C-alpha positions in Angstrom: 80.4 175.1 19.1 83.3 172.8 17.8 84.9 170.6 20.3 88.3 169.1 19.6 88.9 165.3 20.0 87.8 163.8 23.3 90.8 163.5 25.6 90.5 160.5 28.0 90.6 160.8 31.8 94.5 159.8 31.9 95.5 162.6 29.4 93.6 165.0 31.4 95.2 163.9 34.5 98.3 162.5 33.5 100.5 164.0 36.5 98.1 162.7 39.1 97.9 159.1 37.5 101.5 158.9 37.3 101.7 159.8 40.7 99.2 157.4 42.0 101.1 154.9 40.0 104.3 155.5 41.9 102.5 155.4 45.2 101.1 151.8 44.4 104.6 150.8 43.1 105.8 151.8 46.5 103.1 150.2 48.4 103.6 147.2 46.5 107.6 146.8 47.1 107.0 147.8 50.7 104.5 144.6 51.1 107.0 142.6 49.3 109.7 143.6 51.6 107.6 143.1 55.0 106.5 139.3 53.5 110.3 138.9 52.6 111.5 139.9 56.3 108.8 137.2 57.6 110.1 134.3 55.7 113.8 135.1 57.4 115.0 132.0 59.9 114.2 132.4 63.3 111.2 132.1 65.4 109.9 135.8 65.2 111.7 137.5 62.4 109.7 140.6 63.2 109.5 140.7 67.1 108.8 144.1 67.7 106.7 143.8 70.9 108.9 141.2 73.0 106.7 138.5 74.5 103.6 140.9 74.5 101.3 137.9 74.4 102.6 137.2 78.2 102.0 140.5 79.5 98.7 141.3 81.7 96.3 143.9 79.7 93.3 145.8 80.4 90.7 147.7 78.1 90.4 151.4 78.2 88.4 152.6 81.2 88.9 149.2 83.0 91.2 149.1 86.2 94.5 147.0 85.8 94.0 143.7 87.5 95.4 143.0 90.9 97.5 140.0 91.6 96.0 137.4 94.1 96.6 137.6 97.8 99.3 135.0 98.7 96.9 132.8 100.8 94.4 132.7 97.8 93.1 129.3 96.5 93.7 128.8 92.8 90.7 128.2 91.1 92.2 127.8 87.6 93.3 124.3 87.9 96.7 125.4 88.4 99.1 123.6 91.1 100.2 125.5 94.0 104.0 125.8 94.2 105.9 124.0 96.7 109.5 123.7 97.8 109.6 119.6 97.8 109.4 117.8 94.6 106.0 116.4 94.8 106.9 113.4 92.1 110.6 112.6 93.0 112.5 110.1 90.8 109.1 109.6 88.9 108.3 109.6 84.8 112.1 110.2 84.0 111.1 109.0 80.4 108.4 112.0 80.2 111.1 114.4 81.6 113.6 113.1 79.0 111.0 114.1 76.3 110.8 117.5 77.6 114.3 117.9 78.1 114.7 116.8 74.5 112.3 119.3 72.9 113.3 122.3 75.4 116.9 121.9 76.8 119.1 119.9 74.4 119.8 122.9 72.2 122.1 124.3 75.1 122.8 121.6 77.4 123.4 118.5 75.0 121.8 115.3 74.8 123.6 113.7 78.2 123.5 117.5 79.8 127.4 118.1 79.4 126.7 121.7 78.2 127.4 120.8 74.5 124.5 121.4 72.8 124.8 123.7 69.5 123.7 126.8 70.9 126.2 126.7 73.8 129.0 126.1 71.1 127.8 128.8 68.9 128.0 131.2 71.9 131.3 130.1 72.8 132.6 130.5 69.2 131.0 133.8 68.1 131.1 135.6 71.9 133.4 133.7 73.9 131.0 132.7 76.3 131.9 129.9 78.5 135.7 130.8 78.0 138.4 131.7 80.4 137.6 135.6 79.2 134.1 135.2 80.0 133.6 132.3 82.0 129.7 130.8 83.0 128.3 132.0 86.0 126.4 128.9 86.5 127.6 125.8 85.0 125.5 124.6 82.1 126.8 120.8 82.6 123.9 119.3 84.3 126.1 116.5 85.6 128.6 118.8 87.5 128.7 118.5 91.1 127.4 121.7 91.5 124.2 120.9 90.2 124.3 117.6 92.1 124.7 119.3 95.3 121.3 121.7 94.5 118.3 120.9 96.1 115.1 119.9 93.4 113.7 123.3 94.7 116.6 125.2 93.5 116.9 123.3 90.0 113.0 124.1 89.8 113.6 127.6 90.5 116.5 127.9 87.8 114.2 126.3 85.4 111.1 128.6 86.0 113.2 131.8 86.3 116.2 131.4 84.2 119.9 131.9 84.6 121.6 134.4 82.8 121.2 133.5 79.4 118.9 130.4 80.0 115.5 131.8 79.1 112.6 131.1 82.0 110.3 128.2 81.3 107.8 129.0 84.2 105.5 130.4 81.5 106.3 128.1 78.8 105.9 124.7 80.7 103.6 123.6 83.6 104.7 123.0 87.2 104.5 119.2 86.7 106.6 119.5 83.3 109.1 121.5 85.3 109.2 119.0 88.1 109.4 116.2 85.4 112.6 118.2 84.0 114.1 118.3 87.5 113.6 114.3 87.8 115.5 114.1 84.6 118.3 116.2 85.4 118.8 114.1 88.5 118.6 110.9 86.3 121.5 112.5 84.0 124.1 111.7 86.6 123.5 108.3 87.2 124.2 107.6 83.4 
């Protein structure tokens, strides 16, 4: 029996190898595309599941967790919410540091509502103009804010207001009260 010259695996499976090469190329391009998207500016460039890490979860075959009764005593070390400021007028400097890292971008350094984010919203979307006025003023030295109780300001910080995000899960109870104290001090400056 005579055999011809040996053919390599690539010659025998030529179209298959070419298809696999194309699939590899497409997979590589997809990975490079995802990596490029992840390098985009912003805090969450691929924010598919918004704030997923704050949601309650349970495993399969486990019932959902129930919230604690209203009169339960916390065992996690978290302070109970109160309608009175537990530290009125105290540690204003610490509140200023929290303000500088969380609030200055919108409210501005002196709480005048002139931060770069609000300016961008005004320019791009007309927010804060006569056509789209503010629902609640971002000017923290305004009489409207001065006349609010500490608990009301604490509630706005905790739950957010219109375009302002809620800081209830981002800042501790004490940090939010320190912010209230700092906001009160802005009116004195």
